[in-house]
C-alpha positions as CSV (number, residue, x, y, z in Angstrom):
1,M,3.5,-7.5,-51.1
2,G,0.6,-5.6,-52.7
3,K,-0.3,-1.9,-52.4
4,A,-2.7,-2.6,-49.5
5,G,-0.1,-4.5,-47.6
6,L,2.5,-1.7,-48.1
7,R,0.0,0.9,-47.1
8,A,-0.9,-1.1,-43.9
9,L,2.9,-1.5,-43.2
10,G,3.4,2.3,-43.6
11,V,0.5,3.1,-41.3
12,A,1.8,0.7,-38.7
13,A,5.2,2.3,-38.9
14,A,3.8,5.8,-38.6
15,L,1.8,4.9,-35.6
16,M,4.8,3.3,-33.9
17,M,6.9,6.3,-34.6
18,T,4.2,8.7,-33.4
19,G,3.7,6.6,-30.2
20,W,7.4,6.4,-29.4
21,A,8.0,10.1,-30.2
22,G,5.3,11.1,-27.8
23,A,6.3,8.5,-25.3
24,V,9.7,9.8,-24.2
25,T,7.9,11.5,-21.3
26,M,4.5,10.7,-20.1
27,P,2.1,13.5,-21.0
28,Q,-0.1,15.0,-18.4
29,L,-3.1,12.7,-18.4
30,L,-6.7,14.1,-18.2
31,A,-7.5,11.5,-15.5
32,L,-4.8,12.9,-13.3
33,R,-5.8,16.5,-13.5
34,A,-8.5,16.2,-10.8
35,L,-6.1,14.5,-8.3
36,E,-4.0,16.2,-5.6
37,T,-0.3,15.8,-5.0
38,G,0.9,14.9,-1.5
39,E,1.3,11.7,0.5
40,W,-0.7,8.8,-0.9
41,E,-1.4,5.5,0.7
42,L,-1.5,2.5,-1.7
43,R,-3.4,-0.3,-0.2
44,G,-3.2,-3.6,-2.0
45,R,-6.2,-6.0,-2.3
46,G,-6.2,-9.7,-1.7
47,E,-4.4,-12.1,0.5
48,G,-0.9,-11.0,1.5
49,A,-1.4,-7.5,0.1
50,E,0.7,-4.8,1.5
51,T,0.1,-1.1,2.2
52,R,2.8,1.5,1.4
53,K,3.0,5.3,1.5
54,L,4.3,7.3,-1.4
55,C,5.1,11.0,-1.6
56,V,3.6,12.0,-4.9
57,A,5.1,15.3,-6.3
58,D,4.2,14.3,-9.9
59,L,0.8,12.5,-10.2
60,R,2.2,10.4,-13.1
61,Q,4.0,8.4,-10.4
62,L,0.7,6.7,-9.7
63,M,0.8,5.3,-13.2
64,Q,3.9,3.2,-12.5
65,P,3.6,2.1,-8.8
66,Q,6.0,-0.8,-9.2
67,H,8.7,1.3,-10.7
68,P,9.2,4.3,-8.5
69,G,11.8,7.0,-9.4
70,P,12.2,8.6,-12.8
71,L,9.3,8.3,-15.2
72,C,9.9,5.5,-17.8
73,V,9.2,5.6,-21.5
74,S,5.4,5.3,-21.8
75,F,2.6,5.0,-24.3
76,V,-0.9,6.2,-23.5
77,V,-3.5,3.5,-24.3
78,S,-6.5,5.5,-23.2
79,D,-7.2,8.7,-21.3
80,S,-10.4,10.4,-20.2
81,A,-11.5,12.6,-17.3
82,H,-12.1,9.5,-15.0
83,A,-9.8,6.8,-16.3
84,A,-6.4,6.2,-17.9
85,S,-4.4,3.3,-19.2
86,V,-0.7,3.4,-19.9
87,T,2.0,0.9,-20.9
88,Y,5.6,1.8,-20.0
89,D,9.1,0.5,-20.3
90,C,11.9,1.1,-17.8
91,A,14.7,-0.5,-19.8
92,G,16.5,-3.0,-17.6
93,A,14.3,-2.4,-14.6
94,G,11.2,-3.8,-16.3
95,N,7.9,-2.7,-17.8
96,G,4.2,-2.7,-17.1
97,R,0.7,-1.6,-17.8
98,T,-1.4,0.4,-15.4
99,D,-5.1,1.1,-15.5
100,L,-6.2,3.9,-13.1
101,R,-9.8,4.9,-12.3
102,V,-10.5,8.2,-10.5
103,E,-13.3,8.1,-7.9
104,T,-12.6,11.5,-6.3
105,S,-9.7,14.0,-6.2
106,R,-8.2,11.9,-3.3
107,L,-9.2,8.3,-4.2
108,V,-8.2,6.1,-7.1
109,Q,-8.4,2.5,-8.1
110,I,-5.3,1.1,-9.7
111,R,-4.6,-2.2,-11.5
112,T,-1.1,-2.8,-12.7
113,Q,0.9,-5.7,-14.1
114,G,4.3,-6.3,-15.7
115,V,7.8,-7.2,-14.8
116,A,10.0,-5.5,-12.1
117,D,13.6,-6.6,-11.3
118,G,13.1,-9.7,-13.5
119,A,10.0,-11.0,-11.7
120,P,6.3,-10.7,-12.9
121,F,3.8,-8.7,-10.8
122,A,0.1,-8.1,-10.9
123,F,-1.7,-6.0,-8.3
124,A,-5.0,-4.3,-7.7
125,M,-4.8,-1.4,-5.1
126,E,-6.7,1.5,-3.8
127,G,-4.8,4.8,-3.7
128,R,-5.9,7.4,-1.2
129,R,-4.4,10.9,-0.5
130,I,-3.8,11.1,3.2
131,G,-2.1,14.5,3.5
132,A,0.9,16.6,2.7
133,C,4.3,14.9,2.3
134,H,6.5,14.9,5.4
């Protein structure tokens, strides 16, 4: 392998290490800063879509809607004031990618796909804050 190949390999390894080192906990995303915690209703789109309610104490929960509970190991793909994309791995429980677009402090559009409990999933949903958690 030539010098250019070794350099590229070194850069790739550094990027992977940096990504994983910062991935142990999902950082506070810029896109989530404008949102409010509380009870959120996630309404699926399409035929057979379901609606569910979620008490959101940590807004990062919206980035892994198919894997509720503790935050998984994640990697931020992109983050701006109005949109964020994250990939995450929940070990044996599965993994996913979520793209979130902020419309207002109480309304978001979410697209997520991955594997949960050994089965693939892909959803588009609207998230709307509906009040305080009960």
